[in-house]
C-alpha positions in Angstrom: 157.3 112.7 157.8 155.9 112.4 161.3 157.8 115.5 162.2 156.2 117.2 159.2 152.7 116.6 160.5 153.5 117.7 164.0 155.1 121.0 163.1 152.7 122.4 160.5 149.3 121.2 159.5 146.6 122.1 157.0 143.8 124.0 158.8 140.1 123.7 158.3 140.3 125.5 155.0 142.6 123.3 152.9 144.2 126.3 151.3 145.3 127.8 154.6 148.4 126.5 156.4 149.2 126.8 160.1 152.8 127.8 160.4 154.9 127.0 163.4 156.2 129.9 165.5 159.0 131.8 163.9 161.4 131.2 166.8 162.3 127.7 165.5 166.1 127.3 165.3 166.0 124.6 162.6 165.2 126.6 159.5 166.1 123.9 157.0 163.6 121.5 158.7 161.0 124.1 158.7 161.5 124.9 155.0 161.4 121.1 154.2 158.2 120.9 156.2 156.7 123.8 154.3 157.6 122.1 151.0 155.9 118.9 152.2 152.8 120.9 153.1 152.8 122.7 149.8 153.1 119.4 148.0 150.2 118.0 150.0 148.1 121.1 149.1 149.0 120.7 145.4 148.2 116.9 145.5 144.9 117.8 147.2 144.1 120.5 144.5 145.1 118.1 141.7 142.8 115.4 143.2 140.0 117.9 143.5 140.6 119.0 139.9 140.5 115.4 138.7 137.3 114.7 140.6 135.7 117.9 139.2 136.8 117.0 135.7 135.4 113.5 136.1 132.1 114.9 137.3 132.0 117.4 134.4 132.7 114.7 131.9 130.1 112.5 133.5 127.6 115.4 133.3 128.5 116.1 129.7 128.1 112.4 128.7 124.7 112.3 130.5 123.6 115.5 128.8 124.7 114.1 125.5 122.7 110.9 126.0 119.6 112.8 127.1 120.0 115.0 124.0 120.3 112.0 121.8 117.2 110.4 123.3 115.3 113.6 123.0 116.2 113.9 119.3 115.1 110.3 118.8 111.8 111.0 120.5 111.3 114.2 118.4 112.0 112.2 115.2 109.6 109.5 116.3 107.0 112.1 117.1 107.5 113.8 113.7 107.2 110.4 111.9 104.0 109.6 113.8 102.6 113.0 113.0 103.3 112.6 109.3 101.7 109.1 109.3 98.7 110.5 111.2 98.3 113.3 108.7 98.6 110.9 105.7 96.1 108.5 107.3 93.7 111.4 108.0 94.0 112.7 104.4 93.3 109.2 103.1 90.3 108.9 105.4 89.1 112.3 104.3 89.4 111.5 100.7 87.5 108.2 101.3 84.8 110.1 103.1 84.5 112.7 100.3 84.2 109.9 97.7 81.5 108.2 99.9 79.7 111.5 100.3 79.8 112.1 96.5 78.4 108.6 96.0 75.7 109.1 98.6 74.7 112.4 97.0 74.7 110.7 93.6 72.5 107.9 94.9 70.2 110.3 96.6 69.8 112.3 93.4 69.1 109.1 91.4 66.5 108.1 94.0 64.9 111.6 93.8 64.9 111.2 90.0 63.2 107.8 90.3 60.6 109.2 92.8 59.9 112.1 90.5 59.5 109.7 87.6 57.2 107.4 89.7 55.1 110.4 90.7 54.7 111.5 87.1 53.7 107.9 86.2 51.3 107.9 89.1 49.8 111.2 87.9 49.5 109.8 84.4 47.9 106.6 85.7 45.5 108.7 87.8 44.6 110.8 84.8 44.1 107.6 82.8 42.0 106.1 85.6 39.8 109.2 85.7 39.4 109.1 81.9 38.5 105.4 82.1 36.0 106.1 84.9 34.5 108.9 82.9 34.3 106.6 79.8 32.8 103.9 81.9 30.2 106.3 83.2 29.4 107.3 79.7 29.1 103.7 78.6 26.8 102.9 81.6 24.6 105.9 80.8 24.5 104.9 77.1 23.5 101.4 78.1 20.8 102.7 80.3 19.4 105.0 77.8 19.7 102.9 74.7 19.4 99.4 75.8 17.1 99.7 78.7 15.2 102.7 77.5 12.0 102.7 79.3 12.3 100.2 82.1 12.5 101.8 85.5 13.1 98.4 87.2 16.1 97.8 85.1 17.4 101.2 86.0 17.2 100.3 89.7 18.8 96.9 89.1 21.8 98.5 87.3 22.2 101.0 90.1 22.1 98.2 92.7 24.7 96.2 90.8 27.1 99.1 90.4 
């Protein structure tokens, strides 16, 4: 084996072998040495292939895990979005109902204000009629009961 390493060696590029000069008289030893070198190259290639395969499997497993996590996040985001939409729809429905109630209350208050205004107008009209009737009564009292007395006229005006 020591002889193998001294006669031929793998160069800087592992796929290129340095061959001993062709003038070597022992061709059997040289052939054996070449077989050993070829075996070393094949072992090196197999090891490199195993390492590459292991890295590829590791990358695939990592990519699969990242994909699984991404799918889980996407599912969670979709669920959250659906829940948000449902909640927003419920809040919108509640707001619509509250708005309808508020509009109904406002209309009822407007109706009450209109009714109160009408009652106030009727009361004002009644008050004017009562005032006019009172003025007529006062005038009738002055004319009929206190007919000729100018002092009584002044006293009634002062009291009123």
